[in-house]
C-alpha positions in Angstrom: 0.0 -0.3 0.2 1.7 3.7 -0.8 2.2 5.8 1.7 2.8 9.2 -1.2 0.5 11.8 -0.6 -1.0 13.2 -3.8 1.1 16.2 -5.3 -1.9 18.4 -4.3 -2.0 17.6 -0.3 1.8 18.4 0.7 1.7 21.8 1.3 4.8 24.3 -0.8 7.8 25.3 1.1 7.4 28.9 2.5 9.4 31.4 0.2 11.9 33.4 2.5 10.3 36.5 3.3 11.8 40.3 2.5 10.1 42.4 4.1 11.5 43.5 7.7 10.3 42.2 10.7 8.7 45.5 13.2 11.9 44.4 15.7 14.5 45.1 12.7 12.8 48.0 11.2 13.3 50.1 15.0 17.2 48.3 15.0 17.9 50.0 11.9 16.2 52.8 11.9 18.4 53.4 15.1 22.0 52.6 14.2 21.5 54.3 11.1 19.5 58.1 12.7 22.7 57.2 15.7 25.1 57.6 13.0 24.0 60.6 10.9 23.9 62.5 14.4 27.4 60.8 15.3 28.4 62.2 11.4 27.1 65.1 12.3 29.1 66.1 15.6 32.7 64.4 14.1 31.9 67.0 11.4 31.9 69.6 13.8 27.9 71.0 12.6 26.2 72.8 15.5 21.9 72.7 15.4 22.6 76.3 16.5 23.7 78.7 13.3 28.0 79.5 13.5 27.2 82.6 15.4 25.4 81.5 18.3 28.0 79.1 18.5 31.0 81.1 18.6 29.5 83.3 20.9 28.4 80.3 23.9 31.8 79.6 23.2 33.1 82.9 23.5 33.8 83.9 27.6 32.8 87.2 28.9 35.6 89.7 29.4 36.0 94.0 30.1 38.8 96.4 29.4 40.3 96.9 33.1 42.5 100.4 34.0 44.6 100.4 37.1 48.3 100.8 38.3 50.5 98.7 39.3 53.1 99.2 41.5 52.9 102.8 40.1 52.8 101.6 36.1 49.4 101.9 35.1 48.0 99.2 33.1 44.8 98.6 30.4 44.1 95.0 29.9 41.1 93.5 28.5 40.9 89.9 30.4 37.6 86.9 31.3 35.8 88.4 33.8 36.6 85.5 35.9 40.3 85.9 35.7 41.7 86.8 39.4 44.1 89.6 40.4 46.4 86.7 40.9 46.3 85.0 37.8 46.5 88.8 36.2 49.5 89.8 38.3 51.7 86.4 37.3 50.3 85.0 34.0 49.4 88.6 32.2 52.0 91.0 33.7 54.9 88.7 34.7 55.1 89.5 38.6 55.0 86.4 39.8 57.0 87.7 43.1 52.7 86.9 44.7 52.2 83.0 45.2 49.8 81.3 44.1 49.5 78.8 47.3 45.8 76.9 48.1 44.2 79.0 45.3 40.8 79.4 48.3 42.3 82.2 50.2 42.9 80.0 53.0 47.0 80.4 53.0 48.0 84.1 52.5 51.1 83.4 50.3 49.3 86.1 47.5 48.5 88.4 49.8 48.8 92.2 48.2 47.5 95.5 49.1 44.7 97.4 47.0 44.6 100.9 47.7 46.1 100.1 50.8 44.4 97.3 52.3 45.5 94.0 52.5 43.5 91.4 50.5 44.3 87.8 49.1 44.5 87.6 44.9 43.7 84.3 44.5 39.9 85.7 45.5 40.0 88.9 44.4 38.6 89.5 41.1 40.5 92.4 38.1 37.4 93.2 37.0 36.2 94.9 40.2 39.3 96.9 40.3 39.5 99.7 37.7 40.6 102.7 38.9 42.6 100.5 42.1 46.2 100.9 42.8 48.0 97.6 43.4 51.4 96.9 45.5 53.1 93.5 44.9 56.5 92.4 46.6 58.2 93.7 43.6 56.7 97.1 44.6 58.4 98.0 47.7 62.1 98.1 47.3 63.1 101.6 45.7 65.7 100.4 43.6 68.6 99.1 45.9 66.8 100.3 49.3 64.7 97.4 50.4 60.9 98.1 52.6 62.6 98.2 56.1 60.6 94.8 56.2 61.7 93.3 54.4 65.2 93.9 55.9 63.6 93.0 59.0 63.2 89.3 57.4 66.8 89.1 56.1 68.1 90.8 59.9 65.5 88.7 61.8 66.1 84.7 59.5 62.8 85.4 59.1 61.9 82.7 56.7 62.6 79.2 55.6 61.2 78.1 52.2 60.7 81.7 51.2 57.1 80.2 49.7 55.3 81.9 51.4 57.7 85.4 53.0 56.7 87.6 49.8 52.9 87.5 51.4 54.0 87.9 54.7 55.9 90.7 54.1 52.9 92.0 51.9 50.1 91.1 54.9 53.1 92.6 57.5 53.0 95.7 56.1 49.5 96.0 56.6 49.9 95.3 60.0 52.5 98.0 60.5 49.8 100.5 58.5 47.4 99.9 60.0 48.8 99.7 64.0 48.0 96.1 64.9 51.8 95.9 66.8 51.1 96.6 70.0 52.3 93.3 71.3 53.2 90.1 69.8 50.0 89.1 70.4 48.4 91.1 68.5 50.8 91.0 65.8 50.4 87.5 65.9 46.1 87.6 65.7 46.5 90.1 62.4 49.1 88.0 60.7 47.1 84.6 61.2 45.5 84.7 57.5 49.5 84.4 56.8 50.4 80.7 56.6 54.3 79.4 57.1 54.1 75.3 56.9 58.3 75.5 57.8 57.1 76.7 61.5 58.7 80.9 61.2 57.0 82.3 63.2 58.9 83.7 66.0 60.9 85.1 64.1 58.7 86.8 61.5 57.2 88.3 64.4 60.3 89.5 65.8 60.6 91.1 62.0 57.5 92.8 62.0 58.4 94.2 65.5 61.5 95.8 64.2 60.2 97.5 60.9 57.3 98.5 63.5 60.4 100.2 65.8 59.6 98.4 69.0 62.5 96.7 68.7 
């Protein structure tokens, strides 16, 4: 007895479908779209106009005119530029040191209109018309400032990194009249840190320059 089925009873083989499935279509579209976006970013295109992009990239700047150590300077700086960076990076006055850059060590101390400030926390754009004195501006030619000489006489430094800020703060301390005692000098110089621990000799130097020794 034959078990073969007639040709009409045999199911025809399914032909491979050429239409993409929903899942394949979504995956392909996502990949192509990502490639287009990535290609645009690599090529440097922007969804904004070129002018808007350039304006967004350029930091705001201001022209500032100030006197530093008796010399007038007019500079155009990024509005975020600190006085310390102006002195060191723009004017080449590297005597003021960048220690903590957070106003905690006093290594960057300078005088602005006769008052001591931490130059790392002082924005240049706020100093239009101001008069700034740094450690480079204390001496008169070969004649040292009395406090500079006192630091030498009292050997009031070791590594010397904090010395410019110590001297500038000491000058202000004397001008402010806060030299009545060792304790008063220590209190009014407490914002200046000496990691070498020369505080005793620093106090003696301030006393000498103030005429107490």
